[in-house]
Backbone as CSV, one residue per row, in Angstrom:
resi,resn,N_x,N_y,N_z,CA_x,CA_y,CA_z,C_x,C_y,C_z
1,UNK,19.295,126.793,29.143,20.464,126.195,29.798,19.987,125.043,30.690
2,UNK,20.418,123.816,30.345,19.948,122.658,31.119,20.730,122.497,32.420
3,UNK,20.254,121.552,33.259,20.823,121.384,34.599,22.282,120.932,34.563
4,UNK,22.595,120.015,33.652,23.974,119.521,33.547,24.913,120.651,33.137
5,UNK,24.458,121.487,32.222,25.281,122.606,31.743,25.563,123.588,32.877
6,UNK,24.550,123.882,33.689,24.734,124.798,34.833,25.742,124.207,35.811
7,UNK,25.598,122.914,36.088,26.492,122.228,37.025,27.938,122.251,36.521
8,UNK,28.139,121.956,35.235,29.481,121.909,34.661,30.129,123.283,34.610
9,UNK,29.334,124.299,34.296,29.882,125.657,34.253,30.252,126.122,35.662
10,UNK,29.430,125.761,36.633,29.759,126.069,38.023,31.044,125.390,38.442
11,UNK,31.232,124.139,38.007,32.436,123.384,38.337,33.682,124.064,37.762
12,UNK,33.596,124.509,36.500,34.735,125.206,35.861,35.071,126.500,36.589
13,UNK,34.049,127.264,36.959,34.273,128.539,37.635,34.841,128.318,39.030
14,UNK,34.278,127.371,39.757,34.774,127.076,41.104,36.201,126.585,41.091
15,UNK,36.548,125.791,40.084,37.898,125.247,40.000,38.951,126.282,39.703
16,UNK,38.580,127.331,38.974,39.572,128.336,38.564,39.640,129.547,39.486
17,UNK,38.582,129.827,40.237,38.565,131.113,40.935,39.506,131.183,42.137
18,UNK,40.012,130.046,42.617,40.993,130.083,43.696,42.430,130.052,43.170
19,UNK,42.574,130.081,41.841,43.904,130.181,41.242,44.257,131.659,41.147
20,UNK,45.376,132.100,41.741,45.723,133.530,41.736,45.727,134.119,40.330
21,UNK,45.005,135.249,40.195,44.960,135.953,38.918,43.760,135.617,38.065
22,UNK,43.036,134.549,38.392,41.888,134.147,37.589,40.612,134.644,38.242
23,UNK,39.816,135.395,37.508,38.587,135.965,38.039,37.405,135.036,37.793
24,UNK,36.689,134.694,38.881,35.492,133.883,38.738,34.428,134.593,37.919
25,UNK,34.316,135.926,38.098,33.362,136.715,37.323,33.681,136.688,35.841
26,UNK,34.975,136.785,35.511,35.392,136.725,34.101,35.045,135.378,33.492
27,UNK,35.308,134.298,34.244,34.992,132.965,33.744,33.493,132.792,33.542
28,UNK,32.700,133.348,34.467,31.244,133.279,34.329,30.785,134.049,33.088
29,UNK,31.406,135.214,32.847,31.084,136.013,31.674,31.461,135.256,30.401
30,UNK,32.656,134.680,30.400,33.153,133.936,29.238,32.267,132.732,28.930
31,UNK,31.813,132.037,29.971,31.009,130.830,29.790,29.531,131.130,29.548
32,UNK,29.171,132.415,29.534,27.808,132.808,29.199,26.785,132.586,30.296
33,UNK,27.236,132.562,31.549,26.314,132.317,32.656,26.249,133.520,33.599
34,UNK,27.033,134.550,33.321,27.178,135.683,34.240,25.860,136.444,34.450
35,UNK,25.214,136.851,33.350,23.976,137.629,33.464,22.889,136.841,34.203
36,UNK,22.814,135.557,33.912,21.819,134.696,34.579,22.115,134.595,36.070
37,UNK,23.384,134.510,36.408,23.797,134.407,37.812,23.446,135.681,38.569
38,UNK,23.745,136.825,37.964,23.450,138.113,38.608,21.946,138.277,38.831
39,UNK,21.157,137.991,37.796,19.706,138.188,37.905,19.064,137.209,38.879
40,UNK,19.591,135.983,38.968,19.004,134.987,39.867,19.206,135.360,41.330
41,UNK,20.300,136.087,41.613,20.565,136.520,42.991,19.811,137.803,43.311
42,UNK,19.950,138.805,42.431,19.371,140.116,42.724,17.846,140.122,42.602
43,UNK,17.292,139.255,41.759,15.831,139.189,41.575,15.290,137.843,42.057
44,UNK,15.872,137.349,43.120,15.541,136.017,43.627,14.055,135.855,43.911
45,UNK,13.435,136.877,44.506,12.037,136.781,44.921,11.044,136.743,43.782
46,UNK,11.459,137.104,42.567,10.531,137.152,41.442,10.179,135.761,40.919
47,UNK,11.107,134.840,41.047,10.855,133.458,40.620,11.673,132.542,41.517
48,UNK,11.199,132.366,42.738,11.976,131.691,43.774,12.354,130.264,43.381
49,UNK,11.402,129.496,42.871,11.661,128.086,42.560,12.747,127.938,41.497
50,UNK,12.617,128.677,40.398,13.580,128.584,39.298,14.952,129.103,39.715
51,UNK,14.966,130.248,40.406,16.235,130.837,40.831,16.937,129.974,41.878
52,UNK,16.160,129.397,42.784,16.745,128.544,43.820,17.387,127.304,43.204
53,UNK,16.704,126.693,42.243,17.247,125.515,41.576,18.541,125.864,40.843
54,UNK,18.525,126.998,40.151,19.727,127.436,39.424,20.896,127.640,40.380
55,UNK,20.652,128.350,41.487,21.720,128.658,42.443,22.237,127.406,43.143
56,UNK,21.329,126.450,43.436,21.760,125.195,44.065,22.675,124.425,43.122
57,UNK,22.273,124.328,41.849,23.077,123.606,40.862,24.416,124.298,40.640
58,UNK,24.373,125.629,40.489,25.606,126.382,40.260,26.521,126.306,41.483
59,UNK,25.915,126.459,42.672,26.704,126.397,43.905,27.320,125.031,44.122
60,UNK,26.549,123.967,43.811,27.071,122.609,43.954,28.245,122.381,43.003
61,UNK,28.089,122.849,41.773,29.173,122.725,40.794,30.393,123.530,41.207
62,UNK,30.155,124.768,41.688,31.262,125.613,42.124,32.012,125.023,43.305
63,UNK,31.264,124.523,44.290,31.894,123.922,45.464,32.689,122.678,45.097
64,UNK,32.115,121.855,44.207,32.812,120.645,43.767,34.075,121.008,42.991
65,UNK,33.980,122.064,42.177,35.138,122.513,41.414,36.256,122.989,42.310
66,UNK,35.897,123.721,43.365,36.910,124.195,44.318,37.611,123.029,44.998
67,UNK,36.824,122.021,45.378,37.395,120.872,46.095,38.258,119.994,45.185
68,UNK,37.801,119.809,43.931,38.482,118.869,43.044,39.578,119.483,42.182
69,UNK,39.390,120.753,41.780,40.279,121.309,40.759,41.237,122.392,41.233
70,UNK,40.898,123.089,42.323,41.714,124.237,42.726,43.163,123.861,42.998
71,UNK,43.386,122.838,43.801,44.760,122.440,44.125,45.512,121.865,42.916
72,UNK,44.895,120.970,42.124,45.599,120.481,40.929,45.977,121.602,39.965
73,UNK,45.072,122.572,39.763,45.379,123.689,38.877,46.531,124.521,39.418
74,UNK,46.504,124.771,40.718,47.595,125.527,41.338,48.919,124.784,41.183
75,UNK,48.870,123.456,41.306,50.088,122.650,41.166,50.631,122.718,39.743
76,UNK,49.719,122.650,38.758,50.145,122.719,37.357,50.746,124.089,37.059
77,UNK,50.135,125.151,37.602,50.655,126.493,37.394,52.029,126.645,38.036
78,UNK,52.200,126.028,39.200,53.502,126.080,39.877,54.578,125.362,39.064
79,UNK,54.196,124.265,38.396,55.149,123.482,37.607,55.423,124.110,36.242
80,UNK,54.369,124.674,35.632,54.513,125.273,34.297,53.910,126.687,34.309
81,UNK,54.505,127.611,35.068,53.893,128.934,35.263,53.696,129.728,33.984
82,UNK,54.725,129.805,33.141,54.605,130.597,31.927,53.541,130.037,30.986
83,UNK,53.599,128.744,30.758,52.650,128.133,29.819,51.212,128.305,30.273
84,UNK,50.935,128.025,31.538,49.570,128.087,32.039,49.054,129.514,32.104
85,UNK,49.906,130.460,32.536,49.447,131.844,32.638,49.260,132.475,31.260
86,UNK,50.092,132.107,30.291,49.861,132.559,28.914,48.581,131.951,28.362
87,UNK,48.299,130.708,28.769,47.055,130.056,28.361,45.850,130.826,28.899
88,UNK,45.886,131.191,30.192,44.778,131.939,30.786,44.679,133.348,30.186
89,UNK,45.837,133.965,29.854,45.816,135.256,29.174,45.125,135.137,27.821
90,UNK,45.358,134.015,27.139,44.692,133.773,25.859,43.192,133.653,26.016
91,UNK,42.769,133.013,27.104,41.331,132.880,27.375,40.690,134.258,27.567
92,UNK,41.355,135.109,28.368,40.829,136.461,28.596,40.812,137.240,27.291
93,UNK,41.905,137.172,26.520,41.999,137.904,25.255,40.915,137.456,24.276
94,UNK,40.664,136.151,24.230,39.654,135.629,23.320,38.242,136.048,23.666
95,UNK,38.030,136.442,24.917,36.684,136.841,25.358,36.448,138.341,25.235
96,UNK,37.484,139.130,24.969,37.342,140.586,24.923,36.378,141.065,23.827
97,UNK,36.415,140.495,22.603,35.442,140.931,21.588,33.996,140.747,22.033
98,UNK,33.720,139.658,22.760,32.368,139.416,23.274,31.945,140.510,24.234
99,UNK,32.881,140.929,25.112,32.568,141.985,26.063,32.362,143.322,25.357
100,UNK,33.180,143.601,24.355,33.052,144.845,23.592,31.702,144.892,22.880
101,UNK,31.270,143.744,22.378,29.968,143.668,21.709,28.839,143.945,22.691
102,UNK,28.971,143.435,23.933,27.951,143.674,24.945,27.821,145.162,25.276
103,UNK,28.935,145.897,25.175,28.915,147.332,25.476,28.183,148.124,24.400
104,UNK,27.980,147.506,23.221,27.255,148.130,22.108,27.806,149.519,21.779
105,UNK,29.103,149.579,21.559,29.758,150.842,21.191,29.552,151.080,19.702
106,UNK,28.843,152.159,19.369,28.600,152.491,17.968,29.817,153.195,17.357
107,UNK,30.423,154.084,18.120,31.640,154.761,17.674,32.454,155.162,18.896
108,UNK,33.761,155.251,18.698,34.665,155.573,19.791,34.529,157.046,20.165
109,UNK,34.230,157.310,21.445,34.132,158.671,21.960,35.046,158.822,23.172
110,UNK,35.182,160.070,23.647,36.030,160.312,24.815,35.522,159.537,26.013
111,UNK,34.187,159.508,26.207,33.631,158.804,27.364,33.851,157.291,27.257
112,UNK,33.898,156.788,26.017,34.162,155.361,25.823,35.535,155.002,26.391
113,UNK,36.530,155.790,26.016,37.896,155.567,26.490,37.986,155.796,27.999
114,UNK,37.234,156.798,28.486,37.272,157.137,29.917,36.826,155.958,30.775
115,UNK,35.675,155.364,30.440,35.161,154.246,31.247,36.088,153.037,31.159
116,UNK,36.683,152.827,29.982,37.616,151.723,29.801,38.847,151.914,30.695
117,UNK,39.412,153.117,30.665,40.596,153.426,31.477,40.262,153.378,32.963
118,UNK,39.061,153.834,33.327,38.635,153.805,34.728,38.610,152.372,35.252
119,UNK,38.093,151.445,34.441,38.060,150.038,34.844,39.457,149.477,35.041
120,UNK,40.362,149.794,34.117,41.752,149.332,34.233,42.396,149.916,35.485
121,UNK,42.164,151.228,35.722,42.785,151.912,36.860,42.327,151.322,38.193
122,UNK,41.041,150.970,38.294,40.525,150.416,39.549,41.194,149.079,39.881
123,UNK,41.441,148.269,38.858,42.131,146.995,39.087,43.564,147.247,39.535
124,UNK,44.234,148.196,38.879,45.625,148.496,39.227,45.734,149.097,40.630
125,UNK,44.710,149.844,41.061,44.730,150.455,42.392,44.687,149.414,43.506
126,UNK,44.177,148.227,43.181,44.140,147.156,44.187,45.542,146.819,44.691
127,UNK,46.542,147.060,43.848,47.918,146.751,44.230,48.423,147.681,45.338
128,UNK,47.694,148.785,45.582,48.098,149.724,46.629,47.619,149.286,48.014
129,UNK,46.712,148.300,48.053,46.238,147.800,49.348,47.403,147.107,50.048
130,UNK,47.634,147.399,51.322,48.762,146.772,52.039,48.688,145.255,52.004
131,UNK,49.819,144.629,51.737,49.868,143.165,51.736,49.591,142.614,53.132
132,UNK,48.952,141.462,53.182,48.664,140.782,54.455,47.854,141.679,55.393
133,UNK,46.861,142.363,54.823,46.059,143.319,55.592,45.396,142.676,56.804
134,UNK,44.902,141.458,56.632,44.219,140.778,57.738,45.011,139.567,58.228
135,UNK,46.309,139.581,57.973,47.140,138.458,58.416,47.000,138.255,59.931
136,UNK,46.730,137.028,60.336,46.617,136.730,61.759,45.233,136.971,62.326
137,UNK,44.276,137.415,61.457,42.927,137.683,61.962,42.016,136.462,61.874
138,UNK,42.608,135.310,61.533,41.795,134.099,61.421,41.669,133.392,62.763
139,UNK,42.021,134.135,63.835,41.926,133.537,65.161,40.480,133.423,65.606
140,UNK,40.253,132.670,66.683,38.890,132.487,67.187,38.460,133.725,67.973
141,UNK,37.170,133.792,68.267,36.651,134.918,69.024,35.841,135.850,68.151
142,UNK,35.176,136.802,68.808,34.278,137.730,68.110,35.026,138.587,67.102
143,UNK,36.181,139.127,67.506,36.954,139.997,66.604,37.398,139.232,65.364
144,UNK,37.912,138.020,65.575,38.331,137.200,64.447,37.175,136.874,63.520
145,UNK,36.000,136.571,64.104,34.810,136.255,63.309,34.410,137.455,62.450
146,UNK,34.388,138.648,63.050,33.999,139.865,62.329,34.989,140.178,61.212
147,UNK,36.299,140.054,61.499,37.312,140.341,60.488,37.218,139.378,59.316
148,UNK,36.915,138.123,59.604,36.765,137.135,58.537,35.492,137.402,57.726
149,UNK,34.432,137.891,58.391,33.224,138.283,57.666,33.523,139.430,56.707
150,UNK,34.297,140.417,57.174,34.680,141.549,56.327,35.483,141.056,55.128
151,UNK,36.398,140.122,55.392,37.184,139.536,54.309,36.268,138.842,53.299
152,UNK,35.219,138.182,53.792,34.260,137.518,52.916,33.511,138.503,52.044
153,UNK,33.136,139.653,52.612,32.449,140.697,51.842,33.360,141.210,50.727
154,UNK,34.629,141.485,51.072,35.596,141.967,50.074,35.783,140.921,48.977
155,UNK,35.907,139.648,49.373,36.063,138.565,48.400,34.827,138.450,47.506
156,UNK,33.635,138.724,48.066,32.393,138.644,47.290,32.370,139.694,46.194
157,UNK,32.837,140.895,46.509,32.896,141.954,45.501,33.811,141.530,44.358
158,UNK,34.955,140.928,44.713,35.876,140.419,43.698,35.248,139.269,42.923
159,UNK,34.441,138.449,43.602,33.785,137.312,42.959,32.777,137.779,41.913
160,UNK,32.024,138.822,42.236,30.958,139.290,41.351,31.505,140.090,40.176
161,UNK,32.526,140.918,40.416,33.050,141.785,39.355,34.038,141.029,38.472
162,UNK,33.768,140.914,37.181,34.717,140.256,36.274,36.051,141.000,36.239
163,UNK,37.129,140.251,36.139,38.454,140.852,36.028,39.154,141.043,37.352
164,UNK,38.412,140.926,38.460,39.022,141.060,39.786,39.042,139.682,40.437
165,UNK,40.221,139.190,40.704,40.392,137.815,41.173,40.121,137.684,42.669
166,UNK,39.266,136.728,43.025,38.999,136.431,44.432,40.282,136.006,45.132
167,UNK,41.038,135.144,44.450,42.274,134.639,45.045,43.277,135.762,45.276
168,UNK,43.319,136.730,44.355,44.238,137.857,44.531,43.842,138.685,45.751
169,UNK,42.537,138.904,45.917,42.065,139.665,47.075,42.387,138.921,48.364
170,UNK,42.245,137.607,48.359,42.596,136.814,49.545,44.093,136.898,49.828
171,UNK,44.903,136.934,48.759,46.349,137.109,48.938,46.658,138.453,49.581
172,UNK,45.990,139.500,49.087,46.191,140.850,49.634,45.807,140.896,51.106
173,UNK,44.707,140.221,51.438,44.218,140.224,52.816,45.009,139.267,53.719
174,UNK,45.932,138.516,53.117,46.740,137.577,53.896,45.991,136.314,54.287
175,UNK,44.947,135.980,53.516,44.104,134.834,53.876,44.079,133.745,52.816
176,UNK,44.913,133.871,51.792,44.846,132.899,50.693,45.227,131.482,51.153
177,UNK,46.398,131.368,51.767,46.884,130.050,52.180,45.963,129.404,53.211
178,UNK,45.502,130.213,54.192,44.644,129.633,55.232,43.285,129.230,54.657
179,UNK,42.816,129.957,53.625,41.544,129.594,53.000,41.671,128.293,52.223
180,UNK,42.756,128.162,51.446,42.997,126.924,50.709,43.079,125.741,51.674
181,UNK,43.788,125.950,52.785,43.933,124.886,53.780,42.592,124.565,54.434
182,UNK,41.799,125.619,54.710,40.495,125.412,55.342,39.552,124.633,54.429
183,UNK,39.604,124.914,53.119,38.767,124.193,52.155,39.165,122.723,52.094
184,UNK,40.481,122.477,52.041,40.955,121.096,51.916,40.733,120.281,53.190
185,UNK,40.725,120.978,54.358,40.579,120.265,55.636,39.194,120.466,56.264
186,UNK,38.287,121.135,55.533,36.931,121.393,56.031,36.965,122.080,57.403
187,UNK,37.761,123.143,57.493,37.876,123.913,58.731,36.734,124.925,58.800
188,UNK,35.607,124.513,59.362,34.403,125.343,59.348,34.511,126.569,60.262
189,UNK,35.405,126.553,61.237,35.568,127.726,62.103,36.065,128.925,61.300
190,UNK,36.751,128.677,60.205,37.195,129.760,59.321,36.243,129.931,58.141
191,UNK,35.721,128.822,57.622,34.879,128.880,56.433,33.515,129.506,56.699
192,UNK,32.950,129.301,57.904,31.617,129.845,58.199,31.601,131.370,58.188
193,UNK,32.485,132.075,58.947,32.454,133.539,58.877,32.796,134.081,57.489
194,UNK,33.725,133.429,56.797,34.026,133.830,55.419,32.794,133.660,54.537
195,UNK,32.096,132.531,54.725,30.906,132.254,53.935,29.780,133.239,54.197
196,UNK,29.583,133.608,55.481,28.555,134.597,55.836,28.859,135.931,55.163
197,UNK,30.109,136.370,55.255,30.511,137.619,54.601,30.365,137.542,53.103
198,UNK,30.687,136.390,52.546,30.583,136.193,51.100,29.141,136.328,50.636
199,UNK,28.211,135.713,51.368,26.785,135.785,51.010,26.288,137.224,51.094
200,UNK,26.610,137.921,52.184,26.185,139.319,52.343,26.755,140.205,51.237
201,UNK,28.024,139.985,50.920,28.666,140.770,49.868,28.068,140.517,48.500
202,UNK,27.786,139.259,48.205,27.193,138.906,46.911,25.807,139.520,46.758
203,UNK,24.986,139.433,47.816,23.633,139.986,47.761,23.650,141.490,47.498
204,UNK,24.547,142.196,48.203,24.627,143.643,48.026,25.188,144.047,46.677
205,UNK,26.219,143.364,46.227,26.895,143.732,44.984,26.062,143.408,43.750
206,UNK,25.407,142.240,43.737,24.647,141.843,42.553,23.464,142.764,42.286
207,UNK,22.797,143.210,43.347,21.655,144.113,43.165,22.110,145.419,42.544
208,UNK,23.208,145.965,43.057,23.757,147.209,42.516,24.201,147.015,41.070
209,UNK,24.879,145.903,40.798,25.402,145.659,39.461,24.284,145.462,38.448
210,UNK,23.231,144.733,38.829,22.108,144.537,37.907,21.450,145.864,37.569
211,UNK,21.306,146.732,38.565,20.729,148.059,38.327,21.575,148.853,37.338
212,UNK,22.892,148.822,37.531,23.797,149.546,36.638,23.765,148.958,35.223
213,UNK,23.708,147.630,35.123,23.692,146.984,33.811,22.407,147.290,33.051
214,UNK,21.297,147.459,33.777,20.013,147.758,33.141,19.871,149.235,32.787
215,UNK,20.321,150.122,33.690,20.149,151.573,33.476,21.297,152.194,32.687
216,UNK,22.516,151.694,32.917,23.684,152.273,32.253,24.521,151.149,31.646
217,UNK,23.987,150.439,30.661,24.685,149.256,30.141,26.050,149.540,29.532
218,UNK,26.144,150.589,28.710,27.424,150.841,28.039,28.557,151.194,29.008
219,UNK,28.374,152.179,29.907,29.458,152.457,30.871,29.807,151.254,31.736
220,UNK,28.783,150.488,32.150,29.026,149.336,33.023,29.843,148.268,32.315
221,UNK,29.449,147.932,31.082,30.179,146.891,30.355,31.571,147.363,29.934
222,UNK,31.720,148.661,29.653,33.053,149.180,29.321,33.982,149.111,30.529
223,UNK,33.444,149.409,31.713,34.266,149.290,32.926,34.623,147.833,33.201
224,UNK,33.666,146.929,32.973,33.949,145.497,33.149,35.028,145.064,32.165
225,UNK,34.944,145.579,30.918,35.979,145.297,29.925,37.331,145.811,30.418
226,UNK,37.316,146.982,31.061,38.540,147.530,31.654,39.067,146.650,32.773
227,UNK,38.149,146.119,33.596,38.557,145.192,34.663,39.297,143.993,34.057
228,UNK,38.743,143.460,32.981,39.325,142.270,32.362,40.677,142.585,31.732
229,UNK,40.793,143.757,31.095,42.084,144.162,30.530,43.117,144.349,31.640
230,UNK,42.683,144.946,32.747,43.583,145.146,33.875,44.046,143.837,34.477
231,UNK,43.193,142.812,34.405,43.546,141.519,34.985,44.629,140.811,34.178
232,UNK,44.781,141.175,32.896,45.819,140.560,32.067,47.196,140.896,32.640
233,UNK,47.359,142.142,33.119,48.621,142.536,33.729,48.925,141.727,34.974
234,UNK,47.872,141.374,35.712,48.042,140.555,36.918,48.480,139.136,36.565
235,UNK,48.004,138.651,35.406,48.349,137.305,34.972,49.737,137.225,34.339
236,UNK,50.192,138.324,33.727,51.424,138.306,32.936,52.610,137.802,33.756
237,UNK,53.221,136.682,33.357,54.295,136.084,34.148,55.693,136.586,33.794
238,UNK,55.751,137.476,32.811,57.056,137.970,32.366,57.367,137.501,30.952
239,UNK,58.432,138.048,30.381,58.810,137.712,29.008,59.583,136.393,28.999
240,UNK,59.155,135.429,28.189,59.861,134.141,28.146,61.210,134.268,27.449
241,UNK,62.056,133.291,27.650,63.376,133.288,27.031,63.569,132.000,26.233
242,UNK,64.474,132.049,25.258,64.779,130.867,24.463,63.558,130.303,23.766
243,UNK,63.437,128.973,23.802,62.291,128.304,23.183,60.987,128.576,23.920
244,UNK,61.104,129.201,25.103,59.902,129.563,25.854,58.981,130.464,25.061
245,UNK,59.553,131.275,24.143,58.746,132.143,23.287,57.719,131.329,22.507
246,UNK,58.214,130.294,21.823,57.343,129.489,20.960,56.263,128.790,21.771
247,UNK,56.650,128.200,22.903,55.682,127.482,23.728,54.656,128.427,24.348
248,UNK,55.113,129.605,24.778,54.207,130.581,25.391,53.195,131.101,24.376
249,UNK,53.674,131.399,23.161,52.765,131.872,22.104,51.761,130.781,21.750
250,UNK,52.255,129.542,21.655,51.361,128.417,21.346,50.304,128.255,22.436
251,UNK,50.708,128.422,23.681,49.779,128.299,24.806,48.741,129.417,24.775
252,UNK,49.193,130.636,24.453,48.288,131.792,24.346,47.260,131.557,23.235
253,UNK,47.745,131.109,22.071,46.857,130.852,20.934,45.868,129.735,21.271
254,UNK,46.343,128.720,22.003,45.453,127.620,22.403,44.327,128.138,23.293
255,UNK,44.674,128.994,24.256,43.658,129.570,25.136,42.648,130.395,24.370
256,UNK,43.156,131.227,23.446,42.268,132.064,22.624,41.367,131.202,21.752
257,UNK,41.962,130.164,21.154,41.188,129.287,20.277,40.108,128.523,21.012
258,UNK,40.453,127.996,22.169,39.482,127.213,22.947,38.300,128.067,23.368
259,UNK,38.576,129.273,23.880,37.468,130.120,24.342,36.646,130.631,23.162
260,UNK,37.262,130.822,21.999,36.518,131.230,20.809,35.537,130.133,20.396
261,UNK,35.983,128.875,20.488,35.114,127.739,20.180,33.960,127.658,21.176
262,UNK,34.288,127.851,22.465,33.264,127.811,23.531,32.205,128.897,23.283
263,UNK,32.659,130.102,22.951,31.733,131.207,22.699,30.881,130.939,21.466
264,UNK,31.488,130.339,20.449,30.731,130.025,19.220,29.688,128.974,19.485
265,UNK,30.042,127.951,20.260,29.080,126.902,20.610,27.925,127.458,21.426
266,UNK,28.223,128.475,22.263,27.197,129.088,23.099,26.151,129.827,22.290
267,UNK,26.516,130.237,21.072,25.563,130.972,20.211,24.598,130.032,19.515
268,UNK,25.007,128.757,19.400,24.191,127.796,18.645,23.054,127.225,19.470
């Protein structure tokens, strides 16, 4: 993977992960950079120079994507919600065979279904978290700083796990709008504690996830597949009406087709 490719993939992931319902982890998995990202963080000390260069390039691309693409994408989704969300559903659907292949399921067993359902259930349980949990905690002071750090840790877990949207978690915590505003206005009093929590959360989560992927690959990938299936429900904008059916189906097929091409190119 060359430097330009890492930068561009980071840009795509950064641009989409602040759009509600879109998982940065899922996009990383779809674009074929997820495993490399996890290993570069959790095993950073094994090859510091190579891992540092990768993370700098990926981080630069991700940050640029957030600054340049997050608001335009949100605006397009606001203007054409059904079309865009069906498009993103198509992207997720098109990537599911790749995830199933990673799980290396030889035959369907009870435990296979169990881990899949467990992943779906964990995503659905997120809806039970009280809305606006940390609303108003973006104030200054020690308490506000600590609460924003905690929010960053929670967002990091969502960032690392495919199928769980960072933006959705920020919405649940009541910090989505203020985070978008802080990014656009470079409000470092809010971004710094969030960033500190995000770094701590990523470091802790990636090490655990890499261990699980190495020791228990099938259950881990099946649960991740469940996370991604569960995220489709979060994206679903409702049943279209009239000619909306045709346009929504076309948008879904376009998303599936595009990601299938991307995955095929990644194999070459």
